[in-house]
N, C-alpha and C positions, 0 to 999 in steps of 0.2 A: 677438588669439588665444583663440579655444574649442579644449576640451578634453571632447573626445570618451572616454567608459567606456566599453566594450564590453567584452561580458564573451560570454568560448570558450563552444566547444560545447560542453561538459565542463559546466562553472556552470551554464551555462543548462540541461539538462539533471536538475543533480544540484534546482535549484530548483525544475525542477518538479515533481521525482517528492517534494520535501519538500511541496511542497503538494499533491502526489492525498493525500499520509501526511495530512495536515492534510483534504483537506477528506473525506474518507472517514471520519475520526476523529468530525465534526460530522454527513453527513450520517448518520451508525450513530448518534451520541446525538439528531439527533431523527426516530430512528425510534424507536426506542426509548421516548421521551417524548412519541405523539403521542398525540394521541385517536382522531383520525379516520383508521379506515380506506381509502377511499381515499388516504390521504394518504399516507402508513403505504406499502401498495402500490408506487406512484407518486413517494416516495423509496427504494425495494427496487432496484425497476427505474432508478434514479437511482444509487444503490454501488456495482450489480452494470456499467455499463457505465466509472462511474470504476475502479473494483480493474482491468481490464480497458487500461483507459489504466493507471492505473499499472505493470501483467504488462508491459506493451511499453514503458513507460521504462526499466524493469527492465532487460529482455531487451535491450536499443538499447543502455545502458550497461555490462555486463556483456558483452558485445560485443567492446567497444573495451575491454575492461579497466580502467575505469571504476568498477567493483563488483564486484568480482572476491570471490565467496564458493568454500566449502570443502565439500565433504559433512557429511553429521555422523558422523558414527563408529556401528558398526551398535549396538553396545551402550547408548551414551548413546541413541538413538534407544527401544534395550528402555529401559533408566529414566524418559526422557518417558512411555512411555507408561503404566508401572507405576503413577508417577503417578497417571495421568487412571484409570485402571481401574475405579478404587472406584466415578466418577462415573458412570458409564456402566451404574450398576443392575445 
């Protein structure tokens, strides 16, 4: 008797989203450590594409209620903006 382990749609999308997060992080590291301008440009193109895939996966999960988020309160947004303002020069 064989047993089949099947993943639900939610588990599959969660796995894909997690994989995209790791992939974009890894590609970003490759970009910052590459000494070849042509390679960096190609990797930036790939990174943009991967961010798009990530966004699409997130949107699907959010619409299904599998990745719920809430809007940040205006005061919290202002606090974060204030922390980065000195870095803008």
